[in-house]
CHARMM internal coordinates of N, CA and C (Angstrom, degrees):
IC EDIT
DIST 1 N 1 CA 1.4404
DIST 1 CA 1 C 1.5305
ANGL 1 N 1 CA 1 C 108.16
DIST 1 C 2 N 1.3333
ANGL 1 CA 1 C 2 N 118.64
DIHE 1 N 1 CA 1 C 2 N 107.11
DIST 2 N 2 CA 1.4649
ANGL 1 C 2 N 2 CA 120.95
DIHE 1 CA 1 C 2 N 2 CA 177.50
DIST 2 CA 2 C 1.5270
ANGL 2 N 2 CA 2 C 111.04
DIHE 1 C 2 N 2 CA 2 C -69.31
DIST 2 C 3 N 1.3259
ANGL 2 CA 2 C 3 N 113.97
DIHE 2 N 2 CA 2 C 3 N 142.23
DIST 3 N 3 CA 1.4570
ANGL 2 C 3 N 3 CA 121.53
DIHE 2 CA 2 C 3 N 3 CA 175.55
DIST 3 CA 3 C 1.5222
ANGL 3 N 3 CA 3 C 106.60
DIHE 2 C 3 N 3 CA 3 C -127.74
DIST 3 C 4 N 1.3237
ANGL 3 CA 3 C 4 N 116.94
DIHE 3 N 3 CA 3 C 4 N 120.49
DIST 4 N 4 CA 1.4590
ANGL 3 C 4 N 4 CA 122.24
DIHE 3 CA 3 C 4 N 4 CA -179.24
DIST 4 CA 4 C 1.5221
ANGL 4 N 4 CA 4 C 108.16
DIHE 3 C 4 N 4 CA 4 C -119.02
DIST 4 C 5 N 1.3281
ANGL 4 CA 4 C 5 N 116.28
DIHE 4 N 4 CA 4 C 5 N 129.18
DIST 5 N 5 CA 1.4585
ANGL 4 C 5 N 5 CA 121.62
DIHE 4 CA 4 C 5 N 5 CA 178.24
DIST 5 CA 5 C 1.5187
ANGL 5 N 5 CA 5 C 107.93
DIHE 4 C 5 N 5 CA 5 C -115.80
DIST 5 C 6 N 1.3296
ANGL 5 CA 5 C 6 N 116.01
DIHE 5 N 5 CA 5 C 6 N 116.56
DIST 6 N 6 CA 1.4609
ANGL 5 C 6 N 6 CA 122.11
DIHE 5 CA 5 C 6 N 6 CA 178.70
DIST 6 CA 6 C 1.5201
ANGL 6 N 6 CA 6 C 107.34
DIHE 5 C 6 N 6 CA 6 C -103.33
DIST 6 C 7 N 1.3161
ANGL 6 CA 6 C 7 N 116.42
DIHE 6 N 6 CA 6 C 7 N 125.04
DIST 7 N 7 CA 1.4607
ANGL 6 C 7 N 7 CA 121.35
DIHE 6 CA 6 C 7 N 7 CA 177.29
DIST 7 CA 7 C 1.5215
ANGL 7 N 7 CA 7 C 108.11
DIHE 6 C 7 N 7 CA 7 C -112.40
DIST 7 C 8 N 1.3347
ANGL 7 CA 7 C 8 N 114.89
DIHE 7 N 7 CA 7 C 8 N 125.32
DIST 8 N 8 CA 1.4574
ANGL 7 C 8 N 8 CA 121.09
DIHE 7 CA 7 C 8 N 8 CA 179.43
DIST 8 CA 8 C 1.5227
ANGL 8 N 8 CA 8 C 108.72
DIHE 7 C 8 N 8 CA 8 C -132.72
DIST 8 C 9 N 1.3231
ANGL 8 CA 8 C 9 N 115.48
DIHE 8 N 8 CA 8 C 9 N 156.59
DIST 9 N 9 CA 1.4569
ANGL 8 C 9 N 9 CA 117.73
DIHE 8 CA 8 C 9 N 9 CA 175.11
DIST 9 CA 9 C 1.5212
ANGL 9 N 9 CA 9 C 109.02
DIHE 8 C 9 N 9 CA 9 C -73.67
DIST 9 C 10 N 1.3149
ANGL 9 CA 9 C 10 N 114.39
DIHE 9 N 9 CA 9 C 10 N 147.96
DIST 10 N 10 CA 1.4699
ANGL 9 C 10 N 10 CA 121.81
DIHE 9 CA 9 C 10 N 10 CA -177.15
DIST 10 CA 10 C 1.5260
ANGL 10 N 10 CA 10 C 108.39
DIHE 9 C 10 N 10 CA 10 C -81.36
DIST 10 C 11 N 1.3267
ANGL 10 CA 10 C 11 N 115.64
DIHE 10 N 10 CA 10 C 11 N 91.50
DIST 11 N 11 CA 1.4607
ANGL 10 C 11 N 11 CA 120.77
DIHE 10 CA 10 C 11 N 11 CA -175.23
DIST 11 CA 11 C 1.5193
ANGL 11 N 11 CA 11 C 111.58
DIHE 10 C 11 N 11 CA 11 C -142.13
DIST 11 C 12 N 1.3146
ANGL 11 CA 11 C 12 N 116.12
DIHE 11 N 11 CA 11 C 12 N 50.46
DIST 12 N 12 CA 1.4525
ANGL 11 C 12 N 12 CA 119.89
DIHE 11 CA 11 C 12 N 12 CA 171.84
DIST 12 CA 12 C 1.5123
ANGL 12 N 12 CA 12 C 116.51
DIHE 11 C 12 N 12 CA 12 C 78.65
DIST 12 C 13 N 1.3261
ANGL 12 CA 12 C 13 N 118.02
DIHE 12 N 12 CA 12 C 13 N 28.93
DIST 13 N 13 CA 1.4617
ANGL 12 C 13 N 13 CA 120.35
DIHE 12 CA 12 C 13 N 13 CA 174.90
DIST 13 CA 13 C 1.5213
ANGL 13 N 13 CA 13 C 108.05
DIHE 12 C 13 N 13 CA 13 C -69.13
DIST 13 C 14 N 1.3131
ANGL 13 CA 13 C 14 N 116.05
DIHE 13 N 13 CA 13 C 14 N 130.41
DIST 14 N 14 CA 1.4595
ANGL 13 C 14 N 14 CA 120.08
DIHE 13 CA 13 C 14 N 14 CA -176.56
DIST 14 CA 14 C 1.5268
ANGL 14 N 14 CA 14 C 112.13
DIHE 13 C 14 N 14 CA 14 C -81.58
DIST 14 C 15 N 1.3143
ANGL 14 CA 14 C 15 N 115.04
DIHE 14 N 14 CA 14 C 15 N 162.20
DIST 15 N 15 CA 1.4601
ANGL 14 C 15 N 15 CA 120.70
DIHE 14 CA 14 C 15 N 15 CA 175.66
DIST 15 CA 15 C 1.5290
ANGL 15 N 15 CA 15 C 110.77
DIHE 14 C 15 N 15 CA 15 C -59.63
DIST 15 C 16 N 1.3236
ANGL 15 CA 15 C 16 N 116.72
DIHE 15 N 15 CA 15 C 16 N -38.38
DIST 16 N 16 CA 1.4708
ANGL 15 C 16 N 16 CA 121.01
DIHE 15 CA 15 C 16 N 16 CA 178.65
DIST 16 CA 16 C 1.5304
ANGL 16 N 16 CA 16 C 111.05
DIHE 15 C 16 N 16 CA 16 C -63.83
DIST 16 C 17 N 1.3130
ANGL 16 CA 16 C 17 N 117.06
DIHE 16 N 16 CA 16 C 17 N -41.13
DIST 17 N 17 CA 1.4697
ANGL 16 C 17 N 17 CA 120.07
DIHE 16 CA 16 C 17 N 17 CA 178.49
DIST 17 CA 17 C 1.5299
ANGL 17 N 17 CA 17 C 110.74
DIHE 16 C 17 N 17 CA 17 C -64.74
DIST 17 C 18 N 1.3241
ANGL 17 CA 17 C 18 N 116.95
DIHE 17 N 17 CA 17 C 18 N -40.16
DIST 18 N 18 CA 1.4642
ANGL 17 C 18 N 18 CA 120.41
DIHE 17 CA 17 C 18 N 18 CA 177.23
DIST 18 CA 18 C 1.5145
ANGL 18 N 18 CA 18 C 110.84
DIHE 17 C 18 N 18 CA 18 C -64.01
DIST 18 C 19 N 1.3170
ANGL 18 CA 18 C 19 N 116.02
DIHE 18 N 18 CA 18 C 19 N -41.18
DIST 19 N 19 CA 1.4678
ANGL 18 C 19 N 19 CA 121.21
DIHE 18 CA 18 C 19 N 19 CA 177.29
DIST 19 CA 19 C 1.5277
ANGL 19 N 19 CA 19 C 110.19
DIHE 18 C 19 N 19 CA 19 C -58.42
DIST 19 C 20 N 1.3217
ANGL 19 CA 19 C 20 N 116.39
DIHE 19 N 19 CA 19 C 20 N -43.77
DIST 20 N 20 CA 1.4636
ANGL 19 C 20 N 20 CA 121.14
DIHE 19 CA 19 C 20 N 20 CA 179.66
DIST 20 CA 20 C 1.5303
ANGL 20 N 20 CA 20 C 111.28
DIHE 19 C 20 N 20 CA 20 C -65.62
DIST 20 C 21 N 1.3395
ANGL 20 CA 20 C 21 N 117.55
DIHE 20 N 20 CA 20 C 21 N -39.17
DIST 21 N 21 CA 1.4597
ANGL 20 C 21 N 21 CA 120.26
DIHE 20 CA 20 C 21 N 21 CA 176.87
DIST 21 CA 21 C 1.5246
ANGL 21 N 21 CA 21 C 110.92
DIHE 20 C 21 N 21 CA 21 C -62.20
DIST 21 C 22 N 1.3234
ANGL 21 CA 21 C 22 N 116.39
DIHE 21 N 21 CA 21 C 22 N -47.12
DIST 22 N 22 CA 1.4681
ANGL 21 C 22 N 22 CA 120.47
DIHE 21 CA 21 C 22 N 22 CA -178.95
DIST 22 CA 22 C 1.5228
ANGL 22 N 22 CA 22 C 110.79
DIHE 21 C 22 N 22 CA 22 C -61.62
DIST 22 C 23 N 1.3214
ANGL 22 CA 22 C 23 N 117.18
DIHE 22 N 22 CA 22 C 23 N -46.79
DIST 23 N 23 CA 1.4679
ANGL 22 C 23 N 23 CA 120.78
DIHE 22 CA 22 C 23 N 23 CA 179.28
DIST 23 CA 23 C 1.5290
ANGL 23 N 23 CA 23 C 110.93
DIHE 22 C 23 N 23 CA 23 C -64.20
DIST 23 C 24 N 1.3324
ANGL 23 CA 23 C 24 N 116.28
DIHE 23 N 23 CA 23 C 24 N -43.48
DIST 24 N 24 CA 1.4625
ANGL 23 C 24 N 24 CA 120.47
DIHE 23 CA 23 C 24 N 24 CA -177.06
DIST 24 CA 24 C 1.5159
ANGL 24 N 24 CA 24 C 112.76
DIHE 23 C 24 N 24 CA 24 C -64.32
DIST 24 C 25 N 1.3325
ANGL 24 CA 24 C 25 N 117.07
DIHE 24 N 24 CA 24 C 25 N -44.80
DIST 25 N 25 CA 1.4631
ANGL 24 C 25 N 25 CA 120.85
DIHE 24 CA 24 C 25 N 25 CA 179.50
DIST 25 CA 25 C 1.5287
ANGL 25 N 25 CA 25 C 110.18
DIHE 24 C 25 N 25 CA 25 C -66.17
DIST 25 C 26 N 1.3179
ANGL 25 CA 25 C 26 N 116.28
DIHE 25 N 25 CA 25 C 26 N -41.95
DIST 26 N 26 CA 1.4614
ANGL 25 C 26 N 26 CA 120.27
DIHE 25 CA 25 C 26 N 26 CA 178.72
DIST 26 CA 26 C 1.5276
ANGL 26 N 26 CA 26 C 110.58
DIHE 25 C 26 N 26 CA 26 C -60.76
DIST 26 C 27 N 1.3192
ANGL 26 CA 26 C 27 N 116.77
DIHE 26 N 26 CA 26 C 27 N -45.40
DIST 27 N 27 CA 1.4689
ANGL 26 C 27 N 27 CA 120.63
DIHE 26 CA 26 C 27 N 27 CA 179.58
DIST 27 CA 27 C 1.5232
ANGL 27 N 27 CA 27 C 111.92
DIHE 26 C 27 N 27 CA 27 C -66.98
DIST 27 C 28 N 1.3292
ANGL 27 CA 27 C 28 N 117.13
DIHE 27 N 27 CA 27 C 28 N -36.75
DIST 28 N 28 CA 1.4620
ANGL 27 C 28 N 28 CA 120.76
DIHE 27 CA 27 C 28 N 28 CA 178.25
DIST 28 CA 28 C 1.5270
ANGL 28 N 28 CA 28 C 111.21
DIHE 27 C 28 N 28 CA 28 C -62.36
DIST 28 C 29 N 1.3217
ANGL 28 CA 28 C 29 N 116.85
DIHE 28 N 28 CA 28 C 29 N -44.18
DIST 29 N 29 CA 1.4607
ANGL 28 C 29 N 29 CA 120.27
DIHE 28 CA 28 C 29 N 29 CA 178.19
DIST 29 CA 29 C 1.5261
ANGL 29 N 29 CA 29 C 111.44
DIHE 28 C 29 N 29 CA 29 C -65.06
DIST 29 C 30 N 1.3191
ANGL 29 CA 29 C 30 N 116.32
DIHE 29 N 29 CA 29 C 30 N -36.77
DIST 30 N 30 CA 1.4666
ANGL 29 C 30 N 30 CA 120.08
DIHE 29 CA 29 C 30 N 30 CA 176.37
DIST 30 CA 30 C 1.5226
ANGL 30 N 30 CA 30 C 110.24
DIHE 29 C 30 N 30 CA 30 C -64.54
DIST 30 C 31 N 1.3465
ANGL 30 CA 30 C 31 N 116.61
DIHE 30 N 30 CA 30 C 31 N -48.79
DIST 31 N 31 CA 1.4584
ANGL 30 C 31 N 31 CA 121.09
DIHE 30 CA 30 C 31 N 31 CA -173.79
DIST 31 CA 31 C 1.5268
ANGL 31 N 31 CA 31 C 113.37
DIHE 30 C 31 N 31 CA 31 C -72.17
DIST 31 C 32 N 1.3180
ANGL 31 CA 31 C 32 N 117.92
DIHE 31 N 31 CA 31 C 32 N -38.40
DIST 32 N 32 CA 1.4600
ANGL 31 C 32 N 32 CA 121.17
DIHE 31 CA 31 C 32 N 32 CA -174.88
DIST 32 CA 32 C 1.5258
ANGL 32 N 32 CA 32 C 112.30
DIHE 31 C 32 N 32 CA 32 C -88.31
DIST 32 C 33 N 1.3392
ANGL 32 CA 32 C 33 N 116.29
DIHE 32 N 32 CA 32 C 33 N -42.43
DIST 33 N 33 CA 1.4659
ANGL 32 C 33 N 33 CA 119.71
DIHE 32 CA 32 C 33 N 33 CA -174.62
DIST 33 CA 33 C 1.5179
ANGL 33 N 33 CA 33 C 114.40
DIHE 32 C 33 N 33 CA 33 C -109.73
DIST 33 C 34 N 1.3431
ANGL 33 CA 33 C 34 N 116.64
DIHE 33 N 33 CA 33 C 34 N -3.83
DIST 34 N 34 CA 1.4563
ANGL 33 C 34 N 34 CA 119.92
DIHE 33 CA 33 C 34 N 34 CA -179.81
DIST 34 CA 34 C 1.5224
ANGL 34 N 34 CA 34 C 113.61
DIHE 33 C 34 N 34 CA 34 C 72.09
DIST 34 C 35 N 1.3297
ANGL 34 CA 34 C 35 N 117.02
DIHE 34 N 34 CA 34 C 35 N 24.79
DIST 35 N 35 CA 1.4661
ANGL 34 C 35 N 35 CA 120.79
DIHE 34 CA 34 C 35 N 35 CA -178.42
DIST 35 CA 35 C 1.5261
ANGL 35 N 35 CA 35 C 111.02
DIHE 34 C 35 N 35 CA 35 C -79.37
DIST 35 C 36 N 1.3087
ANGL 35 CA 35 C 36 N 114.77
DIHE 35 N 35 CA 35 C 36 N 147.41
DIST 36 N 36 CA 1.4548
ANGL 35 C 36 N 36 CA 122.01
DIHE 35 CA 35 C 36 N 36 CA -178.95
DIST 36 CA 36 C 1.5306
ANGL 36 N 36 CA 36 C 109.51
DIHE 35 C 36 N 36 CA 36 C -75.08
DIST 36 C 37 N 1.3303
ANGL 36 CA 36 C 37 N 118.31
DIHE 36 N 36 CA 36 C 37 N 118.99
DIST 37 N 37 CA 1.4683
ANGL 36 C 37 N 37 CA 120.74
DIHE 36 CA 36 C 37 N 37 CA 178.57
DIST 37 CA 37 C 1.5311
ANGL 37 N 37 CA 37 C 113.30
DIHE 36 C 37 N 37 CA 37 C -58.31
DIST 37 C 38 N 1.3356
ANGL 37 CA 37 C 38 N 117.24
DIHE 37 N 37 CA 37 C 38 N -28.64
DIST 38 N 38 CA 1.4603
ANGL 37 C 38 N 38 CA 120.62
DIHE 37 CA 37 C 38 N 38 CA -177.69
DIST 38 CA 38 C 1.5284
ANGL 38 N 38 CA 38 C 112.96
DIHE 37 C 38 N 38 CA 38 C -69.76
DIST 38 C 39 N 1.3351
ANGL 38 CA 38 C 39 N 116.41
DIHE 38 N 38 CA 38 C 39 N -18.32
DIST 39 N 39 CA 1.4650
ANGL 38 C 39 N 39 CA 119.40
DIHE 38 CA 38 C 39 N 39 CA -179.74
DIST 39 CA 39 C 1.5313
ANGL 39 N 39 CA 39 C 112.08
DIHE 38 C 39 N 39 CA 39 C -115.25
DIST 39 C 40 N 1.3233
ANGL 39 CA 39 C 40 N 116.96
DIHE 39 N 39 CA 39 C 40 N 9.26
DIST 40 N 40 CA 1.4656
ANGL 39 C 40 N 40 CA 121.49
DIHE 39 CA 39 C 40 N 40 CA 179.06
DIST 40 CA 40 C 1.5222
ANGL 40 N 40 CA 40 C 109.54
DIHE 39 C 40 N 40 CA 40 C -88.43
DIST 40 C 41 N 1.3219
ANGL 40 CA 40 C 41 N 115.93
DIHE 40 N 40 CA 40 C 41 N 127.24
DIST 41 N 41 CA 1.4604
ANGL 40 C 41 N 41 CA 122.63
DIHE 40 CA 40 C 41 N 41 CA -179.52
DIST 41 CA 41 C 1.5224
ANGL 41 N 41 CA 41 C 108.36
DIHE 40 C 41 N 41 CA 41 C -108.83
DIST 41 C 42 N 1.3295
ANGL 41 CA 41 C 42 N 116.71
DIHE 41 N 41 CA 41 C 42 N 128.68
DIST 42 N 42 CA 1.4647
ANGL 41 C 42 N 42 CA 122.17
DIHE 41 CA 41 C 42 N 42 CA 176.12
DIST 42 CA 42 C 1.5204
ANGL 42 N 42 CA 42 C 107.92
DIHE 41 C 42 N 42 CA 42 C -124.94
DIST 42 C 43 N 1.3313
ANGL 42 CA 42 C 43 N 116.18
DIHE 42 N 42 CA 42 C 43 N 126.46
DIST 43 N 43 CA 1.4551
ANGL 42 C 43 N 43 CA 122.21
DIHE 42 CA 42 C 43 N 43 CA 179.24
DIST 43 CA 43 C 1.5228
ANGL 43 N 43 CA 43 C 108.00
DIHE 42 C 43 N 43 CA 43 C -120.86
DIST 43 C 44 N 1.3273
ANGL 43 CA 43 C 44 N 116.53
DIHE 43 N 43 CA 43 C 44 N 132.46
DIST 44 N 44 CA 1.4615
ANGL 43 C 44 N 44 CA 121.52
DIHE 43 CA 43 C 44 N 44 CA 176.84
DIST 44 CA 44 C 1.5216
ANGL 44 N 44 CA 44 C 107.78
DIHE 43 C 44 N 44 CA 44 C -111.13
DIST 44 C 45 N 1.3329
ANGL 44 CA 44 C 45 N 115.82
DIHE 44 N 44 CA 44 C 45 N 120.40
DIST 45 N 45 CA 1.4562
ANGL 44 C 45 N 45 CA 121.60
DIHE 44 CA 44 C 45 N 45 CA 175.42
DIST 45 CA 45 C 1.5137
ANGL 45 N 45 CA 45 C 108.29
DIHE 44 C 45 N 45 CA 45 C -105.86
DIST 45 C 46 N 1.3301
ANGL 45 CA 45 C 46 N 115.92
DIHE 45 N 45 CA 45 C 46 N 126.70
DIST 46 N 46 CA 1.4544
ANGL 45 C 46 N 46 CA 120.72
DIHE 45 CA 45 C 46 N 46 CA 175.31
DIST 46 CA 46 C 1.5248
ANGL 46 N 46 CA 46 C 108.41
DIHE 45 C 46 N 46 CA 46 C -100.05
DIST 46 C 47 N 1.3143
ANGL 46 CA 46 C 47 N 116.09
DIHE 46 N 46 CA 46 C 47 N 123.34
DIST 47 N 47 CA 1.4556
ANGL 46 C 47 N 47 CA 122.10
DIHE 46 CA 46 C 47 N 47 CA -175.79
DIST 47 CA 47 C 1.5218
ANGL 47 N 47 CA 47 C 108.93
DIHE 46 C 47 N 47 CA 47 C -110.57
DIST 47 C 48 N 1.3245
ANGL 47 CA 47 C 48 N 116.27
DIHE 47 N 47 CA 47 C 48 N 129.52
DIST 48 N 48 CA 1.4548
ANGL 47 C 48 N 48 CA 120.44
DIHE 47 CA 47 C 48 N 48 CA 176.85
DIST 48 CA 48 C 1.5312
ANGL 48 N 48 CA 48 C 109.15
DIHE 47 C 48 N 48 CA 48 C -60.30
DIST 48 C 49 N 1.3193
ANGL 48 CA 48 C 49 N 116.90
DIHE 48 N 48 CA 48 C 49 N 142.06
DIST 49 N 49 CA 1.4680
ANGL 48 C 49 N 49 CA 120.43
DIHE 48 CA 48 C 49 N 49 CA -176.63
DIST 49 CA 49 C 1.5227
ANGL 49 N 49 CA 49 C 112.51
DIHE 48 C 49 N 49 CA 49 C -63.49
DIST 49 C 50 N 1.3382
ANGL 49 CA 49 C 50 N 118.88
DIHE 49 N 49 CA 49 C 50 N -20.62
DIST 50 N 50 CA 1.4649
ANGL 49 C 50 N 50 CA 121.18
DIHE 49 CA 49 C 50 N 50 CA 173.36
DIST 50 CA 50 C 1.5236
ANGL 50 N 50 CA 50 C 111.46
DIHE 49 C 50 N 50 CA 50 C -68.88
DIST 50 C 51 N 1.3286
ANGL 50 CA 50 C 51 N 116.40
DIHE 50 N 50 CA 50 C 51 N -22.65
DIST 51 N 51 CA 1.4725
ANGL 50 C 51 N 51 CA 121.91
DIHE 50 CA 50 C 51 N 51 CA -177.18
DIST 51 CA 51 C 1.5235
ANGL 51 N 51 CA 51 C 112.70
DIHE 50 C 51 N 51 CA 51 C -101.70
DIST 51 C 52 N 1.3236
ANGL 51 CA 51 C 52 N 118.00
DIHE 51 N 51 CA 51 C 52 N 10.87
DIST 52 N 52 CA 1.4563
ANGL 51 C 52 N 52 CA 122.45
DIHE 51 CA 51 C 52 N 52 CA -178.27
DIST 52 CA 52 C 1.5231
ANGL 52 N 52 CA 52 C 107.11
DIHE 51 C 52 N 52 CA 52 C -124.28
DIST 52 C 53 N 1.3124
ANGL 52 CA 52 C 53 N 116.61
DIHE 52 N 52 CA 52 C 53 N 123.16
DIST 53 N 53 CA 1.4584
ANGL 52 C 53 N 53 CA 119.53
DIHE 52 CA 52 C 53 N 53 CA -177.90
DIST 53 CA 53 C 1.5082
ANGL 53 N 53 CA 53 C 112.81
DIHE 52 C 53 N 53 CA 53 C -119.31
DIST 53 C 54 N 1.3184
ANGL 53 CA 53 C 54 N 115.38
DIHE 53 N 53 CA 53 C 54 N 144.96
DIST 54 N 54 CA 1.4669
ANGL 53 C 54 N 54 CA 122.51
DIHE 53 CA 53 C 54 N 54 CA 175.15
DIST 54 CA 54 C 1.5259
ANGL 54 N 54 CA 54 C 106.97
DIHE 53 C 54 N 54 CA 54 C -135.45
DIST 54 C 55 N 1.3045
ANGL 54 CA 54 C 55 N 116.69
DIHE 54 N 54 CA 54 C 55 N 130.09
DIST 55 N 55 CA 1.4527
ANGL 54 C 55 N 55 CA 119.71
DIHE 54 CA 54 C 55 N 55 CA 176.87
DIST 55 CA 55 C 1.5165
ANGL 55 N 55 CA 55 C 113.85
DIHE 54 C 55 N 55 CA 55 C 60.55
DIST 55 C 56 N 1.3305
ANGL 55 CA 55 C 56 N 116.57
DIHE 55 N 55 CA 55 C 56 N 30.14
DIST 56 N 56 CA 1.4452
ANGL 55 C 56 N 56 CA 121.06
DIHE 55 CA 55 C 56 N 56 CA 175.81
DIST 56 CA 56 C 1.5222
ANGL 56 N 56 CA 56 C 115.24
DIHE 55 C 56 N 56 CA 56 C 85.50
DIST 56 C 57 N 1.3219
ANGL 56 CA 56 C 57 N 117.69
DIHE 56 N 56 CA 56 C 57 N 8.96
DIST 57 N 57 CA 1.4617
ANGL 56 C 57 N 57 CA 118.42
DIHE 56 CA 56 C 57 N 57 CA 177.82
DIST 57 CA 57 C 1.5208
ANGL 57 N 57 CA 57 C 111.06
DIHE 56 C 57 N 57 CA 57 C -141.12
DIST 57 C 58 N 1.3165
ANGL 57 CA 57 C 58 N 114.62
DIHE 57 N 57 CA 57 C 58 N 158.61
DIST 58 N 58 CA 1.4641
ANGL 57 C 58 N 58 CA 120.83
DIHE 57 CA 57 C 58 N 58 CA -178.42
DIST 58 CA 58 C 1.5324
ANGL 58 N 58 CA 58 C 110.93
DIHE 57 C 58 N 58 CA 58 C -67.43
DIST 58 C 59 N 1.3089
ANGL 58 CA 58 C 59 N 114.72
DIHE 58 N 58 CA 58 C 59 N 144.41
DIST 59 N 59 CA 1.4675
ANGL 58 C 59 N 59 CA 120.12
DIHE 58 CA 58 C 59 N 59 CA 176.37
DIST 59 CA 59 C 1.5212
ANGL 59 N 59 CA 59 C 110.34
DIHE 58 C 59 N 59 CA 59 C -60.39
DIST 59 C 60 N 1.3330
ANGL 59 CA 59 C 60 N 117.45
DIHE 59 N 59 CA 59 C 60 N -34.68
DIST 60 N 60 CA 1.4683
ANGL 59 C 60 N 60 CA 120.54
DIHE 59 CA 59 C 60 N 60 CA 178.73
DIST 60 CA 60 C 1.5218
ANGL 60 N 60 CA 60 C 110.42
DIHE 59 C 60 N 60 CA 60 C -54.27
DIST 60 C 61 N 1.3051
ANGL 60 CA 60 C 61 N 117.14
DIHE 60 N 60 CA 60 C 61 N -46.26
DIST 61 N 61 CA 1.4682
ANGL 60 C 61 N 61 CA 121.53
DIHE 60 CA 60 C 61 N 61 CA -179.20
DIST 61 CA 61 C 1.5203
ANGL 61 N 61 CA 61 C 111.02
DIHE 60 C 61 N 61 CA 61 C -67.89
DIST 61 C 62 N 1.3194
ANGL 61 CA 61 C 62 N 116.20
DIHE 61 N 61 CA 61 C 62 N -42.60
DIST 62 N 62 CA 1.4686
ANGL 61 C 62 N 62 CA 119.55
DIHE 61 CA 61 C 62 N 62 CA 178.46
DIST 62 CA 62 C 1.5211
ANGL 62 N 62 CA 62 C 111.33
DIHE 61 C 62 N 62 CA 62 C -60.41
DIST 62 C 63 N 1.3377
ANGL 62 CA 62 C 63 N 116.21
DIHE 62 N 62 CA 62 C 63 N -41.47
DIST 63 N 63 CA 1.4657
ANGL 62 C 63 N 63 CA 120.23
DIHE 62 CA 62 C 63 N 63 CA 179.57
DIST 63 CA 63 C 1.5280
ANGL 63 N 63 CA 63 C 111.65
DIHE 62 C 63 N 63 CA 63 C -65.89
DIST 63 C 64 N 1.3250
ANGL 63 CA 63 C 64 N 116.72
DIHE 63 N 63 CA 63 C 64 N -35.77
DIST 64 N 64 CA 1.4589
ANGL 63 C 64 N 64 CA 120.71
DIHE 63 CA 63 C 64 N 64 CA 177.13
DIST 64 CA 64 C 1.5287
ANGL 64 N 64 CA 64 C 111.12
DIHE 63 C 64 N 64 CA 64 C -62.15
DIST 64 C 65 N 1.3253
ANGL 64 CA 64 C 65 N 116.01
DIHE 64 N 64 CA 64 C 65 N -33.25
DIST 65 N 65 CA 1.4713
ANGL 64 C 65 N 65 CA 120.99
DIHE 64 CA 64 C 65 N 65 CA 178.15
DIST 65 CA 65 C 1.5216
ANGL 65 N 65 CA 65 C 112.25
DIHE 64 C 65 N 65 CA 65 C -84.05
DIST 65 C 66 N 1.3304
ANGL 65 CA 65 C 66 N 116.77
DIHE 65 N 65 CA 65 C 66 N -5.88
DIST 66 N 66 CA 1.4561
ANGL 65 C 66 N 66 CA 120.14
DIHE 65 CA 65 C 66 N 66 CA 178.72
DIST 66 CA 66 C 1.5170
ANGL 66 N 66 CA 66 C 113.83
DIHE 65 C 66 N 66 CA 66 C 88.41
DIST 66 C 67 N 1.3136
ANGL 66 CA 66 C 67 N 117.88
DIHE 66 N 66 CA 66 C 67 N 20.90
DIST 67 N 67 CA 1.4664
ANGL 66 C 67 N 67 CA 120.61
DIHE 66 CA 66 C 67 N 67 CA 178.92
DIST 67 CA 67 C 1.4916
ANGL 67 N 67 CA 67 C 111.00
DIHE 66 C 67 N 67 CA 67 C -98.66
END
COOR INIT
IC SEED 1 N 1 CA 1 C
IC BUILD
């Protein structure tokens, strides 16, 4: 049973986009590894940009600077 955890920053991802991610990852595992879609688990975690760091600083600050 494949388990895939997708972590993204919480920045307005729509329900439709999440649906597409879940379907796409499930289909990719089926097509590439032959995994059964009925037993494939996909979890999407949305992380606030204050809780996500790159290069020693919060994404919130980087985004404020335009990075």
